[in-house]
Backbone bond lengths (Angstrom), bond angles and torsions (degrees), N, CA, C in turn:
res aa  C-N    CA-C-N  psi(-1)  N-CA   C-N-CA  omega(-1)  CA-C   N-CA-C  phi
1 M - - - 1.480 - - 1.530 110.57 -
2 K 1.340 116.61 -41.14 1.454 119.51 -179.51 1.523 110.42 -65.04
3 K 1.324 116.90 -37.47 1.457 120.80 178.45 1.517 111.07 -64.98
4 L 1.338 115.90 -40.08 1.462 120.78 177.94 1.508 110.55 -63.02
5 Q 1.338 116.32 -44.94 1.456 120.55 179.69 1.531 110.66 -62.77
6 A 1.324 116.74 -41.92 1.466 120.35 178.88 1.518 110.67 -63.12
7 M 1.330 116.85 -41.29 1.455 120.87 178.96 1.536 111.02 -64.67
8 L 1.339 116.55 -42.93 1.462 119.80 177.55 1.523 111.28 -63.30
9 L 1.323 116.07 -37.31 1.462 119.80 179.44 1.512 110.64 -63.83
10 V 1.318 116.67 -46.33 1.485 120.78 178.79 1.509 111.32 -63.43
11 L 1.319 117.24 -44.87 1.464 120.71 179.32 1.522 111.09 -62.89
12 G 1.327 115.77 -42.55 1.473 119.45 178.96 1.517 112.05 -63.27
13 L 1.329 115.93 -42.25 1.465 119.79 178.88 1.531 111.17 -63.71
14 G 1.329 115.63 -41.48 1.469 119.51 177.92 1.535 111.74 -64.02
15 F 1.331 115.63 -41.26 1.453 119.46 -179.91 1.523 111.28 -66.67
16 L 1.332 116.28 -38.90 1.463 120.44 178.20 1.537 110.32 -63.69
17 A 1.334 116.15 -44.17 1.476 119.49 178.22 1.528 110.95 -61.48
18 Y 1.318 115.72 -39.22 1.478 119.18 177.84 1.526 111.31 -63.60
19 L 1.324 117.47 -41.86 1.460 120.53 -179.44 1.518 111.12 -63.18
20 V 1.340 115.86 -43.20 1.474 120.28 179.91 1.533 109.28 -63.62
21 W 1.315 116.45 -43.43 1.476 119.96 179.02 1.515 111.35 -64.45
22 R 1.327 116.99 -41.30 1.474 120.25 -176.53 1.535 111.38 -69.63
23 I 1.313 116.37 -39.05 1.472 119.92 -176.64 1.531 110.56 -82.78
24 G 1.342 116.25 -37.89 1.457 120.92 -179.64 1.511 111.04 110.17
25 A 1.334 116.53 118.72 1.454 120.91 -177.63 1.538 111.13 -63.66
26 R 1.343 117.09 -39.27 1.463 119.19 -177.33 1.522 110.60 -66.63
27 E 1.315 115.86 -44.56 1.488 119.51 179.50 1.518 110.71 -61.67
28 L 1.346 116.44 -39.94 1.452 121.05 179.07 1.520 110.76 -63.75
29 W 1.327 115.58 -43.89 1.477 119.15 -179.99 1.513 111.09 -63.15
30 N 1.324 117.70 -41.08 1.471 121.49 179.72 1.526 111.14 -61.49
31 E 1.338 116.61 -40.98 1.461 120.11 179.05 1.532 110.92 -65.78
32 L 1.347 115.34 -42.97 1.466 119.14 179.42 1.530 110.66 -63.78
33 A 1.348 116.15 -39.74 1.461 119.93 179.32 1.530 110.42 -63.99
34 S 1.349 116.90 -28.05 1.461 120.54 -179.94 1.526 111.87 -68.02
35 L 1.309 115.95 -22.06 1.469 119.65 178.17 1.523 111.21 -69.03
36 G 1.343 116.59 -32.33 1.469 121.05 177.26 1.515 112.32 57.32
37 W 1.337 113.64 -139.56 1.470 120.35 -179.87 1.510 112.05 -69.73
38 G 1.342 117.19 -8.66 1.457 119.46 177.03 1.517 112.35 -64.13
39 L 1.359 116.56 -17.90 1.468 119.68 176.53 1.506 111.81 -65.09
40 V 1.343 117.48 -26.64 1.465 120.11 -176.16 1.540 111.18 -63.87
41 P 1.354 119.77 -55.58 1.458 118.15 176.25 1.521 113.38 -63.36
42 F 1.339 116.21 -30.03 1.464 119.80 176.94 1.528 110.18 -62.31
43 I 1.326 116.68 -43.87 1.476 121.68 178.84 1.530 111.26 -69.74
44 L 1.322 116.57 -42.69 1.464 120.13 -178.24 1.526 112.44 -64.50
45 S 1.330 116.90 -29.13 1.464 120.01 -178.48 1.539 110.99 -62.68
46 E 1.327 117.18 -30.21 1.482 120.05 176.46 1.524 109.96 -63.11
47 G 1.334 116.57 -39.75 1.448 119.97 176.98 1.512 112.76 -67.30
48 V 1.342 117.27 -38.02 1.456 120.67 176.04 1.513 111.67 -60.11
49 A 1.326 115.31 -43.63 1.471 120.20 179.58 1.523 109.64 -61.88
50 E 1.329 117.40 -41.27 1.471 120.81 -179.03 1.531 110.70 -68.73
51 M 1.321 117.85 -32.31 1.474 119.84 175.02 1.519 110.14 -63.58
52 I 1.330 116.80 -40.77 1.467 119.97 178.12 1.520 110.28 -66.90
53 H 1.326 117.61 -40.25 1.462 120.52 175.44 1.540 111.35 -61.61
54 T 1.334 116.17 -33.50 1.470 119.90 177.20 1.515 110.73 -65.25
55 A 1.325 116.36 -38.98 1.481 120.48 177.05 1.531 109.68 -61.39
56 G 1.343 115.95 -38.17 1.460 119.14 176.74 1.523 111.76 -67.51
57 W 1.319 116.66 -38.50 1.463 121.27 -179.05 1.522 110.91 -62.46
58 R 1.324 117.17 -36.90 1.473 120.00 -178.50 1.542 111.04 -57.31
59 H 1.323 117.00 -34.22 1.459 120.61 178.52 1.518 113.49 -70.96
60 C 1.329 116.93 -11.92 1.467 120.89 178.15 1.517 111.80 -93.72
61 L 1.319 117.04 -12.65 1.463 121.66 -175.60 1.525 111.37 -83.80
62 S 1.334 114.83 157.34 1.467 120.28 -179.33 1.508 110.38 -128.42
63 G 1.317 116.23 162.74 1.439 121.94 174.87 1.512 113.54 59.63
64 S 1.323 116.55 -138.17 1.471 121.74 -174.99 1.531 112.06 -69.14
65 H 1.328 117.32 -17.92 1.467 118.78 179.94 1.528 111.92 -65.61
66 R 1.306 117.22 -27.51 1.481 120.17 -178.49 1.518 111.79 -67.33
67 S 1.316 116.79 -24.06 1.477 120.44 -176.87 1.509 112.80 -95.58
68 L 1.346 117.80 3.52 1.471 119.54 177.31 1.524 110.50 -64.85
69 P 1.333 117.75 145.13 1.471 120.50 179.07 1.536 111.54 -57.91
70 F 1.310 115.40 143.44 1.466 120.36 -177.70 1.534 111.85 -59.18
71 V 1.330 116.59 -39.35 1.454 120.25 -179.27 1.530 110.74 -61.93
72 L 1.321 116.40 -39.94 1.473 120.32 178.32 1.522 111.00 -65.10
73 L 1.331 116.50 -44.42 1.454 120.12 177.28 1.532 112.35 -60.42
74 F 1.316 114.55 -40.26 1.482 119.39 178.66 1.519 110.71 -63.34
75 R 1.330 116.78 -43.52 1.464 120.47 179.06 1.530 110.69 -63.27
76 I 1.331 117.09 -41.37 1.454 120.36 178.49 1.534 110.20 -64.11
77 R 1.333 115.64 -42.57 1.451 119.25 178.99 1.516 110.87 -61.98
78 M 1.325 117.16 -42.26 1.467 120.02 -178.01 1.543 111.17 -71.78
79 A 1.313 117.68 -26.91 1.471 120.28 172.85 1.521 109.06 -63.25
80 G 1.338 116.43 -45.89 1.455 120.11 175.73 1.515 112.99 -63.67
81 Y 1.333 116.10 -37.74 1.462 121.86 177.13 1.526 110.67 -57.80
82 A 1.343 115.72 -45.05 1.468 120.58 -178.33 1.532 111.29 -65.44
83 I 1.333 116.43 -43.43 1.473 119.70 -178.60 1.519 109.77 -65.68
84 N 1.333 117.08 -42.94 1.474 120.44 177.53 1.519 111.45 -60.82
85 Y 1.317 116.11 -41.31 1.467 120.03 -173.99 1.524 112.61 -77.27
86 L 1.316 117.42 -39.22 1.457 120.65 -169.96 1.522 115.06 -97.07
87 T 1.329 117.37 -9.93 1.461 119.21 -178.69 1.516 110.53 -121.38
88 P 1.342 117.74 148.04 1.478 121.66 -177.92 1.531 111.66 -80.43
89 T 1.338 115.87 73.49 1.465 120.03 -176.87 1.524 112.64 -122.58
90 A 1.348 116.79 15.92 1.472 120.85 177.87 1.522 112.44 54.89
91 A 1.350 116.61 40.76 1.462 122.89 175.59 1.530 111.96 64.07
92 M 1.343 118.04 25.01 1.463 120.42 179.49 1.527 111.47 -114.43
93 G 1.318 118.28 -30.49 1.454 120.54 -178.69 1.513 112.30 -59.43
94 G 1.334 115.80 -37.11 1.457 119.85 177.98 1.513 112.95 -66.10
95 E 1.344 117.06 -33.33 1.448 120.38 179.79 1.524 109.73 -69.03
96 V 1.351 116.67 -39.94 1.464 120.71 176.49 1.532 109.94 -62.69
97 T 1.322 116.32 -39.96 1.458 120.75 179.62 1.533 110.68 -63.80
98 K 1.332 116.55 -44.47 1.494 118.70 179.65 1.518 110.51 -63.45
99 A 1.318 117.60 -42.16 1.461 120.39 -179.80 1.539 110.01 -64.52
100 A 1.333 116.11 -40.31 1.466 119.61 -179.17 1.531 110.95 -65.68
101 L 1.328 116.34 -41.96 1.471 119.57 179.12 1.537 111.11 -65.14
102 L 1.319 116.44 -38.44 1.470 119.46 177.09 1.527 110.23 -67.72
103 A 1.333 116.40 -42.63 1.457 120.23 -174.25 1.522 113.60 -75.88
104 S 1.341 116.91 -11.60 1.459 119.06 -176.72 1.525 113.22 -64.31
105 N 1.323 115.60 -25.34 1.458 119.62 179.81 1.520 113.51 -127.18
106 H 1.325 117.73 1.75 1.457 121.45 -176.98 1.528 109.61 -141.10
107 R 1.322 116.80 -178.23 1.463 120.99 -176.23 1.517 112.14 -64.03
108 G 1.337 115.58 129.65 1.451 121.25 -177.98 1.513 114.86 -62.82
109 P 1.357 119.64 -50.00 1.461 120.62 -178.55 1.536 113.34 -57.00
110 E 1.320 116.25 -40.12 1.479 119.65 178.91 1.524 110.90 -69.34
111 A 1.326 116.24 -35.07 1.477 119.29 176.70 1.495 110.41 -63.81
112 V 1.323 117.60 -47.58 1.453 121.50 -178.71 1.532 110.88 -65.18
113 S 1.316 117.86 -42.82 1.467 120.55 -179.65 1.507 110.70 -63.47
114 G 1.356 117.83 -38.29 1.456 119.91 179.03 1.504 113.45 -64.15
115 V 1.340 116.34 -35.75 1.471 120.93 178.18 1.528 110.46 -72.55
116 L 1.328 117.09 -41.38 1.472 120.80 -179.01 1.539 111.49 -66.53
117 I 1.329 116.36 -41.46 1.474 119.66 179.81 1.535 109.28 -65.57
118 D 1.327 115.97 -42.26 1.469 118.92 179.64 1.525 110.94 -64.32
119 K 1.317 117.38 -35.25 1.474 121.19 178.21 1.533 110.11 -59.77
120 V 1.325 116.67 -43.58 1.455 121.23 178.20 1.530 110.98 -65.31
121 C 1.336 116.30 -47.59 1.484 120.16 -178.90 1.518 111.31 -62.20
122 F 1.309 116.25 -42.37 1.466 121.08 -179.73 1.529 111.00 -62.97
123 A 1.339 116.19 -47.89 1.458 120.96 -178.88 1.521 111.06 -66.70
124 F 1.316 117.30 -40.79 1.468 120.97 179.70 1.534 110.65 -64.78
125 A 1.352 115.92 -42.63 1.466 120.29 177.23 1.516 111.52 -61.27
126 H 1.319 116.48 -41.14 1.470 121.88 178.75 1.533 109.69 -60.81
127 L 1.334 116.42 -45.97 1.461 120.38 -179.65 1.521 111.33 -64.18
128 V 1.327 116.67 -45.83 1.471 120.95 178.70 1.521 110.70 -61.55
129 F 1.330 115.94 -38.83 1.463 121.13 -178.39 1.528 111.09 -62.44
130 V 1.335 116.61 -47.44 1.469 118.40 -176.95 1.526 110.83 -72.13
131 I 1.332 117.80 -34.42 1.454 119.86 179.45 1.528 109.48 -68.65
132 G 1.334 116.28 -47.13 1.465 120.47 179.02 1.503 111.36 -61.59
133 G 1.342 115.94 -43.48 1.476 119.16 178.82 1.507 111.84 -64.57
134 S 1.319 116.51 -36.18 1.472 119.62 178.97 1.530 110.76 -63.13
135 L 1.315 116.98 -42.89 1.444 120.70 -178.98 1.532 111.45 -65.54
136 L 1.346 115.81 -30.91 1.466 119.88 -177.52 1.526 113.57 -81.91
137 T 1.328 117.03 -40.87 1.468 118.79 -169.36 1.536 114.96 -128.00
138 L 1.321 118.35 -30.29 1.448 118.31 -168.66 1.525 114.99 -75.72
139 W 1.347 115.99 -8.60 1.472 117.77 178.36 1.534 111.13 -65.61
140 R 1.365 116.14 -16.21 1.456 119.71 179.01 1.536 112.96 -93.03
141 I 1.327 116.32 -2.35 1.455 120.99 -176.15 1.529 110.65 -96.35
142 Q 1.347 114.63 133.87 1.459 120.18 -178.92 1.526 110.86 -93.55
143 L 1.334 115.98 117.34 1.446 122.45 173.80 1.510 108.66 -132.73
144 P 1.327 117.83 153.17 1.469 119.41 177.24 1.524 111.42 -57.14
145 R 1.324 115.63 141.70 1.464 119.59 -177.49 1.512 111.75 -58.12
146 A 1.326 117.20 -40.06 1.473 120.60 -179.95 1.525 111.59 -59.79
147 L 1.351 116.13 -37.34 1.458 119.43 179.81 1.517 110.67 -69.35
148 W 1.350 116.36 -41.68 1.462 119.69 175.97 1.522 111.14 -57.78
149 V 1.324 116.84 -45.93 1.462 120.53 -178.59 1.519 111.04 -62.38
150 A 1.349 115.70 -44.98 1.464 120.11 -179.53 1.527 110.25 -62.94
151 M 1.328 117.78 -40.97 1.457 120.66 -179.67 1.526 110.93 -67.18
152 L 1.320 117.97 -40.70 1.459 120.93 -179.39 1.524 111.14 -67.13
153 V 1.333 116.40 -44.18 1.467 119.69 179.87 1.526 110.42 -63.74
154 S 1.330 116.49 -44.52 1.471 120.61 179.61 1.523 110.89 -62.29
155 S 1.338 116.47 -42.37 1.451 119.78 178.97 1.514 112.00 -63.34
156 A 1.343 116.56 -38.84 1.455 120.52 178.05 1.525 111.23 -63.10
157 L 1.330 116.89 -40.61 1.450 120.93 178.30 1.547 111.02 -66.25
158 I 1.313 115.95 -42.04 1.478 120.04 178.63 1.531 109.71 -65.38
159 G 1.331 116.27 -42.06 1.455 120.38 178.15 1.517 111.60 -60.34
160 S 1.325 116.46 -41.01 1.478 120.44 178.79 1.529 110.08 -64.12
161 G 1.325 115.94 -38.91 1.458 119.94 178.72 1.529 111.32 -65.10
162 I 1.322 117.03 -39.90 1.467 120.99 179.68 1.520 110.11 -64.41
163 V 1.325 117.03 -45.67 1.464 121.32 179.33 1.533 110.90 -61.68
164 A 1.336 115.81 -43.73 1.463 120.15 179.38 1.536 111.31 -62.03
165 F 1.334 116.39 -42.01 1.454 121.27 178.97 1.536 110.70 -64.45
166 L 1.337 116.00 -40.12 1.466 119.72 178.35 1.530 111.02 -63.98
167 L 1.332 117.96 -42.62 1.451 121.08 -178.70 1.526 111.17 -66.87
168 L 1.345 117.33 -37.63 1.447 119.97 176.74 1.533 110.61 -62.16
169 Q 1.338 116.64 -39.61 1.434 120.52 177.78 1.534 111.71 -67.16
170 K 1.335 115.34 -47.33 1.451 120.72 -175.17 1.517 112.63 -59.05
171 Y 1.321 116.66 -39.10 1.446 120.92 -176.45 1.547 113.33 -100.70
172 G 1.341 115.91 11.10 1.457 120.67 174.27 1.515 114.41 62.65
173 K 1.340 116.31 43.16 1.454 121.66 -175.82 1.543 113.54 -109.57
174 L 1.323 117.85 8.64 1.475 118.65 -177.69 1.522 111.60 -62.09
175 G 1.330 116.37 -34.14 1.455 119.32 -175.73 1.526 114.39 -95.14
176 T 1.317 118.22 14.40 1.463 120.87 -176.40 1.531 112.31 -56.64
177 L 1.315 116.81 -49.77 1.460 120.05 -177.73 1.521 111.60 -64.00
178 I 1.320 117.25 -44.84 1.471 120.65 -179.20 1.535 110.14 -63.40
179 R 1.334 116.74 -41.63 1.474 118.97 178.69 1.525 111.27 -64.22
180 W 1.331 116.29 -37.46 1.455 120.94 179.10 1.547 110.77 -64.05
181 L 1.342 114.96 -42.82 1.439 118.93 178.72 1.536 111.68 -67.63
182 A 1.327 116.74 -38.71 1.465 121.11 -179.76 1.512 111.17 -66.03
183 A 1.331 116.63 -36.24 1.460 120.30 179.64 1.535 112.01 -66.86
184 R 1.317 117.34 -24.22 1.467 122.29 -178.87 1.516 113.01 -100.30
185 N 1.318 116.38 -1.49 1.458 120.29 178.17 1.521 108.41 -142.53
186 T 1.314 115.56 70.78 1.468 122.26 -172.75 1.526 112.66 -68.21
187 R 1.322 118.21 -15.28 1.460 119.98 -178.40 1.530 113.12 -86.04
188 S 1.315 116.43 -10.74 1.467 119.47 -178.01 1.527 109.24 -84.38
189 R 1.325 115.73 110.15 1.469 119.55 179.19 1.538 111.08 -66.78
190 V 1.315 115.04 -34.76 1.473 118.04 -179.69 1.527 110.81 -62.77
191 L 1.339 115.40 -46.60 1.465 119.34 179.31 1.520 112.06 -65.29
192 Q 1.313 116.64 -40.27 1.470 119.77 -179.81 1.531 110.99 -64.07
193 K 1.327 115.78 -41.75 1.461 119.26 178.69 1.511 111.71 -66.94
194 A 1.349 115.39 -41.60 1.464 119.78 179.81 1.529 110.07 -63.91
195 A 1.341 116.56 -40.78 1.458 120.84 179.86 1.520 110.85 -64.13
196 G 1.339 116.23 -40.65 1.465 119.59 178.66 1.528 111.85 -65.09
197 N 1.354 115.91 -41.66 1.464 119.61 179.84 1.509 112.40 -65.50
198 I 1.342 116.56 -46.70 1.458 118.92 -177.29 1.520 111.18 -68.81
199 T 1.339 117.35 -29.52 1.452 119.84 176.86 1.526 111.12 -65.87
200 E 1.336 116.87 -38.66 1.469 120.29 176.10 1.526 111.15 -63.92
201 V 1.331 115.35 -38.94 1.475 119.54 177.66 1.533 109.94 -64.98
202 D 1.337 117.97 -43.13 1.454 121.32 178.54 1.520 111.56 -60.40
203 K 1.321 116.49 -38.70 1.474 120.40 177.64 1.530 110.93 -63.09
204 A 1.342 116.05 -44.19 1.450 120.46 178.85 1.527 111.43 -62.96
205 L 1.334 117.14 -38.69 1.455 121.78 179.25 1.521 110.94 -66.50
206 R 1.326 117.25 -46.62 1.454 120.08 179.72 1.523 111.34 -60.06
207 L 1.319 116.31 -42.50 1.460 120.57 179.69 1.527 110.99 -61.64
208 Y 1.316 116.77 -43.18 1.462 120.72 179.89 1.527 111.00 -61.32
209 Y 1.323 117.02 -51.84 1.465 120.76 -175.75 1.525 111.29 -66.13
210 R 1.320 117.18 -28.57 1.463 120.33 -179.85 1.521 112.65 -77.60
211 T 1.321 117.17 -35.60 1.469 120.77 -171.26 1.522 115.29 -107.27
212 R 1.354 117.81 -13.22 1.462 117.57 -172.97 1.527 113.62 -134.69
213 P 1.315 117.48 52.55 1.486 119.00 177.62 1.514 112.80 -63.46
214 W 1.321 117.86 -30.71 1.448 121.31 179.32 1.536 111.15 -65.75
215 D 1.322 116.39 -41.82 1.470 119.40 177.24 1.516 110.92 -63.70
216 L 1.313 117.72 -35.00 1.475 121.67 178.06 1.531 109.72 -62.02
217 A 1.316 116.58 -43.53 1.459 120.89 178.54 1.538 111.19 -66.68
218 L 1.339 116.09 -41.90 1.462 119.07 -179.86 1.527 111.09 -64.59
219 A 1.326 117.34 -40.29 1.459 120.26 178.61 1.519 110.67 -60.27
220 T 1.314 116.83 -43.01 1.466 121.33 179.99 1.526 110.39 -64.40
221 C 1.328 116.74 -41.05 1.471 120.65 179.70 1.535 110.49 -64.54
222 W 1.322 118.03 -42.51 1.463 120.58 177.60 1.511 111.11 -60.29
223 H 1.323 116.63 -40.88 1.463 120.61 179.36 1.538 110.89 -66.53
224 L 1.318 116.83 -35.05 1.462 119.74 175.76 1.510 111.47 -63.48
225 V 1.334 115.65 -41.30 1.472 119.91 176.89 1.532 110.05 -63.58
226 G 1.339 116.67 -43.18 1.469 120.19 178.50 1.509 111.89 -60.50
227 D 1.323 117.86 -40.70 1.451 121.13 176.99 1.523 112.33 -63.64
228 S 1.339 115.29 -34.22 1.469 119.45 -176.93 1.529 113.42 -71.82
229 V 1.300 117.38 -21.01 1.467 121.03 -177.76 1.518 111.71 -56.51
230 G 1.335 116.33 -32.84 1.466 120.49 -177.29 1.509 114.86 -61.56
231 I 1.307 118.97 -17.76 1.463 121.99 178.74 1.524 109.77 -64.28
232 I 1.315 116.72 -37.19 1.487 121.20 -175.55 1.537 111.03 -67.25
233 P 1.341 119.89 -52.63 1.476 118.36 178.14 1.518 112.79 -66.36
234 T 1.336 118.22 -24.73 1.463 119.69 175.47 1.529 109.78 -66.43
235 W 1.312 116.42 -44.01 1.468 120.23 176.83 1.531 110.29 -64.65
236 L 1.348 116.04 -39.62 1.461 120.62 178.48 1.515 110.61 -61.91
237 F 1.328 117.29 -41.06 1.457 122.33 179.65 1.539 110.63 -57.43
238 F 1.316 116.71 -48.56 1.449 120.44 178.61 1.520 111.42 -61.38
239 S 1.345 116.09 -41.56 1.458 120.52 -178.13 1.526 111.79 -65.33
240 L 1.330 116.87 -41.01 1.463 120.99 -179.02 1.531 111.31 -63.41
241 L 1.327 116.26 -31.25 1.471 119.83 179.68 1.532 111.22 -97.92
242 H 1.359 116.10 17.83 1.442 123.06 172.20 1.513 113.01 61.49
243 R 1.334 115.36 35.92 1.475 120.18 171.35 1.525 106.85 -104.37
244 D 1.289 115.04 114.19 1.467 120.49 -176.01 1.538 108.23 -83.39
245 V 1.334 115.45 99.70 1.458 120.68 -179.73 1.522 109.70 -118.58
246 S 1.298 115.17 154.54 1.459 120.85 176.97 1.536 109.37 -82.49
247 P 1.335 116.47 159.46 1.476 118.97 175.96 1.526 111.99 -56.57
248 A 1.333 117.89 -31.42 1.459 120.53 179.87 1.511 111.58 -65.74
249 V 1.330 117.97 -38.64 1.470 121.76 178.30 1.532 109.40 -67.77
250 A 1.327 116.36 -42.97 1.473 120.31 178.99 1.534 109.52 -62.11
251 A 1.325 116.72 -42.39 1.460 120.79 179.82 1.516 110.42 -65.81
252 G 1.333 117.33 -42.42 1.447 121.18 179.47 1.530 111.30 -62.34
253 T 1.327 116.63 -39.56 1.460 120.83 177.71 1.517 110.67 -63.14
254 W 1.329 115.62 -42.01 1.483 119.27 -178.76 1.535 110.92 -70.13
255 F 1.334 116.95 -41.31 1.470 119.83 178.51 1.525 110.64 -58.36
256 L 1.324 115.83 -46.37 1.458 120.01 -178.81 1.536 111.26 -65.91
257 S 1.329 116.13 -40.30 1.467 120.70 177.37 1.514 111.26 -60.47
258 M 1.355 115.38 -44.34 1.462 119.76 -179.73 1.527 111.31 -65.90
259 W 1.323 116.06 -31.85 1.448 119.70 177.70 1.530 110.49 -63.86
260 F 1.319 116.41 -46.01 1.448 120.81 176.57 1.516 111.42 -60.60
261 D 1.330 117.53 -40.85 1.461 120.81 179.90 1.540 111.03 -62.11
262 L 1.326 115.25 -37.18 1.465 119.86 178.30 1.521 111.91 -61.40
263 L 1.330 116.40 -34.14 1.450 121.45 -174.39 1.534 113.46 -89.24
264 T 1.345 116.84 -13.45 1.470 119.31 -174.09 1.530 111.61 -121.72
265 F 1.323 116.93 25.88 1.470 119.48 -174.12 1.533 113.07 -67.50
266 V 1.331 118.38 -18.19 1.472 119.39 -177.81 1.530 113.20 -81.09
267 V 1.330 117.65 -11.76 1.465 120.26 -178.64 1.527 110.14 -77.85
268 P 1.324 118.95 119.92 1.468 121.20 -177.86 1.512 111.99 -57.17
269 L 1.326 116.27 130.86 1.468 124.23 -179.64 1.526 112.94 61.18
270 N 1.334 117.42 8.36 1.472 121.41 -174.55 1.538 110.04 53.41
271 L 1.341 116.04 32.07 1.474 120.34 -176.40 1.529 110.28 -59.99
272 G 1.311 115.31 122.69 1.466 119.91 179.17 1.498 113.71 83.08
273 T 1.341 116.36 -43.95 1.471 118.90 -176.83 1.536 110.95 -71.11
274 L 1.318 117.65 -35.21 1.471 120.81 178.66 1.508 110.49 -61.05
275 E 1.346 115.06 -52.33 1.467 119.13 -177.80 1.519 111.27 -70.12
276 G 1.340 115.84 -43.67 1.477 119.01 -178.72 1.520 112.16 -62.86
277 S 1.326 117.70 -41.06 1.449 120.35 -179.43 1.530 111.69 -67.49
278 R 1.346 115.86 -33.82 1.482 118.98 177.90 1.526 110.34 -70.21
279 I 1.330 117.61 -33.24 1.457 119.53 175.72 1.530 109.66 -62.79
280 V 1.339 115.62 -44.79 1.467 119.56 179.00 1.524 110.78 -63.18
281 A 1.340 116.72 -43.57 1.455 121.01 -177.67 1.532 111.18 -62.89
282 L 1.322 117.50 -44.95 1.460 119.07 -178.02 1.533 111.88 -73.76
283 K 1.328 116.53 -32.68 1.469 117.87 173.10 1.525 110.81 -62.81
284 A 1.317 116.22 -35.17 1.471 121.09 -179.15 1.518 112.00 -64.81
285 V 1.357 117.12 -27.88 1.469 120.49 179.37 1.526 111.69 -101.63
286 G 1.350 116.69 9.99 1.451 119.75 170.17 1.516 116.89 103.64
287 Y 1.333 118.79 14.82 1.461 120.06 -179.01 1.525 110.70 -116.23
288 N 1.348 115.30 167.98 1.460 119.06 -172.14 1.528 111.82 -87.65
289 A 1.362 114.49 175.36 1.452 121.47 -176.19 1.534 111.09 -66.53
290 L 1.336 117.41 -32.88 1.459 120.51 -179.68 1.520 110.38 -61.57
291 L 1.306 116.72 -44.98 1.475 120.31 -178.93 1.539 109.07 -65.71
292 G 1.329 116.53 -41.32 1.455 119.37 178.46 1.521 112.78 -63.40
293 M 1.311 116.19 -40.49 1.474 120.72 177.91 1.517 110.35 -64.97
294 T 1.337 116.84 -42.64 1.455 120.36 177.58 1.526 112.02 -60.27
295 Y 1.320 115.52 -42.09 1.482 120.91 178.27 1.528 109.82 -62.46
296 G 1.327 117.30 -41.81 1.463 120.87 179.37 1.522 112.31 -65.18
297 V 1.334 116.49 -42.58 1.462 120.12 179.82 1.525 110.91 -67.30
298 A 1.328 117.41 -37.73 1.474 120.63 177.07 1.525 110.43 -61.59
299 L 1.332 116.30 -42.30 1.457 119.95 176.76 1.532 110.91 -63.78
300 R 1.314 116.18 -40.34 1.476 119.01 179.15 1.527 111.44 -63.26
301 L 1.311 117.11 -39.10 1.465 119.98 178.02 1.533 110.87 -61.61
302 A 1.349 115.60 -40.32 1.460 119.56 177.20 1.536 110.99 -63.40
303 Q 1.327 115.90 -43.43 1.458 120.14 -179.61 1.519 112.02 -66.35
304 L 1.326 116.64 -38.61 1.472 120.29 177.36 1.515 111.63 -65.88
305 F 1.325 117.27 -39.18 1.454 121.04 178.94 1.523 109.92 -60.50
306 W 1.332 116.71 -49.09 1.457 120.06 -177.09 1.522 112.15 -74.20
307 S 1.325 117.11 -25.25 1.459 120.01 172.61 1.513 110.52 -66.48
308 A 1.345 115.92 -40.48 1.466 119.68 176.55 1.520 111.00 -62.64
309 F 1.326 115.71 -41.68 1.480 120.13 174.86 1.506 110.27 -59.49
310 G 1.344 116.64 -41.97 1.447 120.24 -179.74 1.515 112.99 -65.95
311 L 1.339 116.78 -37.75 1.464 119.50 178.28 1.535 111.58 -65.50
312 V 1.320 115.28 -39.90 1.486 119.29 176.28 1.521 109.68 -63.29
313 S 1.330 116.21 -42.42 1.462 120.05 179.05 1.508 110.95 -63.30
314 Y 1.327 116.99 -41.50 1.473 121.05 178.28 1.514 110.95 -62.00
315 S 1.305 116.57 -43.85 1.459 120.82 -179.94 1.531 111.67 -61.51
316 L 1.328 115.73 -45.72 1.465 120.16 -178.57 1.526 111.20 -69.14
317 L 1.329 117.02 -40.22 1.457 119.93 -179.14 1.523 111.37 -69.42
318 S 1.330 116.86 -40.78 1.463 120.26 -178.76 1.539 110.60 -67.84
319 S 1.340 116.53 -34.64 1.457 119.70 -179.96 1.528 111.22 -71.11
320 S 1.347 116.70 -20.73 1.456 120.06 -179.21 1.517 113.24 -84.62
321 V 1.349 116.73 -4.15 1.486 119.97 178.36 1.514 109.12 -119.50
322 G 1.329 115.28 68.21 1.466 120.35 174.82 1.488 114.50 74.23
323 G 1.351 117.77 37.12 1.451 120.22 176.69 1.492 113.93 67.97
324 G 1.321 116.81 16.65 1.463 120.42 177.81 1.503 112.44 94.78
325 G 1.354 119.68 -19.35 1.451 120.78 -178.05 1.506 113.05 -62.69
326 R 1.326 116.36 -45.28 1.445 120.66 179.22 1.510 111.12 -64.40
327 L 1.332 115.67 -39.26 1.451 119.14 179.19 1.524 111.97 -63.91
328 L 1.339 116.47 -44.41 1.455 120.19 -179.94 1.518 110.96 -61.88
329 S 1.329 117.76 -39.74 1.473 120.25 179.83 1.518 110.02 -68.13
330 T 1.329 116.13 -34.60 1.467 118.82 177.02 1.513 111.07 -67.35
331 E 1.332 116.27 -41.59 1.478 119.93 178.41 1.522 110.55 -60.45
332 K 1.343 117.21 -42.08 1.453 120.31 179.85 1.516 111.37 -63.87
333 A 1.345 116.70 -38.41 1.460 120.84 -179.85 1.524 109.91 -65.83
334 I 1.356 116.51 -40.50 1.460 120.28 -178.69 1.514 109.20 -68.30
335 R 1.335 117.92 -42.48 1.458 120.85 179.23 1.534 111.33 -62.05
């Protein structure tokens, strides 16, 4: 897996360098400079979206975690955001980090279950968002038929994976394999401990799905609202560069961009895929590669800003739980 991530990172970096060379670094810089102070609200909107996602996450938490201050939950979420974005962990390292930060002062199984449930709600909301948006606006967008087919097939596979993950959680089957291995190797302390831990997590998951279906729905709705926030800065981007577009075009651009993000989440830092997908999205609504590249770079600046915020949050939070030692041991236990 690490080799695959490294290969994707190198390929993404090479593709990004090719795009900059093909479009022209000077032209790209001039377009970015044209955004001026408009980049500030564009960057801040990413934080607003993450605040809304944090509100959704609260509905996935159980026990004492539900009463944690919103600011603390936001900082924990952004710490996970930074780890997911900046490290080649296929969007999983950040989830381990969030669970570890939650578990450092509260029950571990409930911390892990809250992160896992939110992962399903977030992914399901993302899928619903792009499908719903496609039905509303993307029928007017021209893309090669082969690309449409590839996107639909990939989305179907991802959707199947999300449903399967949800069912494993609902029926407490995440630890089935580990429990099976532990039953056949009773002398392994590592396996026995892992089986005990995952069994506690499965119990917490079953309890949540049995008693709180309304919170599950609310979490998904909050994530849908968070996904929708991106339409506003997309419209702002066009306006700042004096492209008079309708809200429908801005929404269609964002829906298509989010669809690409859904399919390329395993690429570290979205290197190359973020910019390349925005070029395709803006070409689909009638604009050139330069504008698409500028849009992608502006989004990357926003993500880098909030990743930096997340790293600072991670550093401060980890230092508050025993100089980081307790946090690291918790992370190892969760892994």
